[in-house]
N, C-alpha and C positions, 0 to 999 in steps of 0.2 A: 504494500500499500504506500501510495506517494506521500511524503511528509507535508504538513500543513505549510502554507508559504503566506507571510504577511508582507504586503508591500506598504513600503513607507516613503514619505515625502514631506517636504516642508514648503510653506507658501507665504508670500507676503506681497499684497497688492498685485495680484497676477490675473485680475478680472478679464482682460482681454486674450489671454493665453491659455487659460487654465481648462478651457473646453478640449484642447488639443490631447493634453495627457488624459482627462477623464474619459473621453470618447474612446480613446485608443485602447484604455484599461478595459472598458466595457467589450471591447470587440476582441479580446484576447482569445485565442485558440484554448489555452490553459488558464481559465480564470483565477485571479487570486482568492484564497479564502477568506481574506479580509484586507481592507484599505485602511490605514491609520494615517491620517494626514494632519500635520500641526501647522495652524496658522499664527503667525508671529505678530498679529494684530493689524489686519488689512483693514483700510478704510474706503476701498474702491468696489466694494460688492463681492470682492473674492469669497468671502465667509457665505453669503448668501447663496452663492453658486454652488459652493460645496455641500450645503444643506440641502439644497434641491436635487443635486445629484444623489445624495446619500438615500433620498426617498424613491428613486427609480433604479439605483444600481442593481446588478444582478448578483452582487455579493454583499456582506457586511461593511459598511463604512463608518468609521468612528472619527469625528472631527475633533480635534483638541485645540483649544485656543490658548495661547501662550504669549500675550502682548510682550513685545522687546526681546524676545528669545532669538540669538542668532541662529545661523544654520546648524551648527554642532548642537546645541542645546535643543533646537527643534529636531533633529535626528534621534538625539538621545532619548527624548522625551516620547517620540513615536515608537522607537524600539522598546522602551520600557513598557509601552502599553500593549504593543503587540503580542499574540498568543502563539503565533506559530514558531517553531524551532527554527525555521528558516526565514530569513528577511531578505527581500529583494528592495533596493533602492533606487529610487529615480528622482527627477527634478520637475518642477512646475514648467510648463510652457514648452516641453517635449511631446513629441509624437512617437510612441511605440510602435514598432512594427508588430503585425498580428501575431507572430510567433515568438515574441520577445519573450515572455516569461516561460513559455514552454521551453525555449531552448536554452535560456539562463539558467534554468533549475534541473534540465536533464542530467548533466554531469554528476548531481548528488546521488543518482542513482547507480552510478558506477562503482566498481571496485578497484584500487581502494576510492573511497569517497574523498573529494577534496573539501575543505573548510570554506574556500572562498571560490567564486567563479566571476571572472572578469566578463562583461559584455564589451559591445562597441558602441561608437557614437559617429554620425557622419553629419555634415551640415546640409541644411534644408534652406536654400537662399532664394530670394527675389531681388534680382537687379545685379548689375556688374560688381557694384562694391562688395556686397555679401558675399557673392561667388569667389571673388578674389582673395578676400580676408579670409575665408574658409580654407581656401587652397594654401594661404600662407602660414596659417596659425595652427592647422590640424594634420596629424600624421595620417599617412595613407595606410590601408592594411598590410601592404608590402614592406613597409618600414617597422612593423612591429615585430619585436622579438617576445614571444609567449613567455619566454623564461623570466624575463625582465620586465614586462609591462606591469605597470601600475593601475589598477582601474579607476576610472571616474565613478563618483557615487550617483552620476545620473544613469548608470547602467552597472550594477554589480549587485551580488547576492552572496550572502554569507550566513553562517550558522549564528544563532544568536548567543550561543555559548561562547564562540570566539570573541565576539563584541564586547561581552562582559569579562572576559579574562583579560583583554588588554584595557579595560577601563573605558570603552566606549570612544566616542568621537572627542578631541581636545577641545572644551568649552571656552578655554582662553585664546583660542586662535580663530580668527574672523574669515581668513582666506587661506588656502592650501590645506585645510582642515580634512579633506578627504585623502590626500596624499599623505599626511602624517599618521592617519589611522591606517592606511596601507602599510606603511613602513612598520607600524607597531605589530600589525598582524604577520608580516614578514620574518620580523626579528624574533617573535614568539614561536616561529617553527610551524606555523599553520600552512596546509596545503593550498596552492592555488591552481585553478585550471583556467583556460580561455575558452570562452564560447563567442567567437567573432561574428556569428550569424545573429546573435542577440544583439539587435541594433536599435538605436534610439535616433531620432532625427531632431535636430534643434537649429534654430536660426543663429548665425553669428551676429554680432553688434551691426546696427544699420547705419551708425555714422563713426565718422572718425573720432569725435570726442568720446563717444561711449567706449570704442575700442582702447583709446588711450587711458581712460579712467580704469577699465577693466585690467589692463596690464600693470599699470601703476600698482593696483590692489594685490595683483598676483606677486609682483616683485616684492611690494612690503612684507606680504605672508611669508615669503622666501626669507626675508630677513628676521622676521619674527622667530620662525622655527629654525634657522640657521641651516636652511637649505642650500646646495649647489653654490657655495661659498668661492670656489673656484671658477666656477662658470661666470659667475658674475664679474670676478677679478680679472678674467680673460676679456669680458666684454669692455670693461673700462680701459684695458690696455689697448684694444683694438681701436677704439673710438678716440680716446685721449693721448695715445702714444703713436700706435701705428698708423694710423690714418694722417695726423698732421706730420708725421716724419716723413711719411711717403709723399705728401703734396710739396712738402719743401725740398724733398729730394729731387723732384721733377725740375725744379727750378734751377738747381745746381749742376745736375749731370743728367743725360738722357737716360741713362741707365734706371734713374729713379723711377720712370714710368712704370717699368717692370714691377717694382715694389707697388706702386700704386694699383696698378692692374690685379696685383695678386691680392691685396686688401680688399678691393672692390668685389672680386670673385668670390673671397671668402664670405663676404657680407652677404652677396645676393644670389649666390649659386642655389641655395635650398629653394628660396621662394620662387625663383625663376624656373627651377626643375618641376616643381610642384604646379605651376600655372601653365605650363606648356600643354598638358593634355586638355585643358578647358579652352584652348585658342580653336580647338576644332569646332567647337558649338558656337563660336562667336563670328560676327561679320568680320572680313579681313580687316577693314578699316578700324576695328577696335582692337586688334591684336597689340599694337605699340602702346593703346593706352592700358590695356590689361597688364602687361609686362611692366611699365613704368609705375602703376599702382602697386603691383607686388613689391617693387624694390622700396617705394615711399613707404608702405606699409611695414616692410621689415625694419626699416630704419626707425620709423615712427615708434614702432613697438618697442625697440632696443632703448630709445631715449626715454620712454617711459619707465621700463624697468629700471634704468640708470637713476631715475629721479626717485622710484618707489623703494628700492632695496635699502638705502642707508636710512631711511625713514624708519622702516622695520627693524635694522640692526639697532638703531636707537633706543626703539621700544624695548627690544629684547634685553639689552643691558640693563634696564632700568627696571622692567616689570615682568620678565618671563620666569616660571618656575624653572628652578635648577634641576638639569638631568633628567627630563621627562620625556625627552624626544629622541628618537634615533636620528642621527645626522646622516645626509647624503650629501656628498660635496662636489660631485661631478654630475 
């Protein structure tokens, strides 16, 4: 007999997008045994939409209201309320493929059974900006190493006992909280499996301002949790040392152009490579625009990270609990 599965999520002012998640949950090939969703104090009608869905859903729905709760607090509250031994986590605003839950939970029936199953996520865009932003910022499936992949909590399932063992999501961390939770599970020795066909679809940010804000917060979270210290140091080195020195070298000697080209390729190769497959779906006249946008987005995202990371480091040195997170430096 299959184990009971509780789907959990947190929401805050998601009235315009919550129907994507709720409708796709109701259409699952393997329905959840329950949905526990925590509202962090919405004021835009989200709570009313959740309550209306609870009346018509083909499975039990519990809506927990926790005004002011951050994402970690909301997830922990939802999992605490959940009755199933298996927890499937997702996010508001995403669209789940019809077989998402079935594929995400299938590995738990295998032997040896995993403790955590990583699903996957793909962009669902409208317009050129969102298309190229998704291409620049998200890994493709062929780039994923299943042995090293850390799942996003928009598409992951795990045993409730494993969540309890590592103390749940870190409630002191506002961004990168799911990554820290993943690392805690890995360091505790729990078994991971990868279900690449358990896919959720979500929209990338629709404006440059929203994208920069997102990546500033991601890097601030890295600084708070002491993630990727050397990766961030390398980024500062490239922009603050490598790029200026290369530019100055081109003025003094022709060979300096080689250094400038090398630094430029290092910065732009990945976004350009990920953008190239999208060009086939675009009018020829938009191809240069798409490639230029990919480069601009890469550089803008790097600058946002460079602004956010030291803010997080400063916070960590003053506020973070000591010795409670497993560090990843590359």
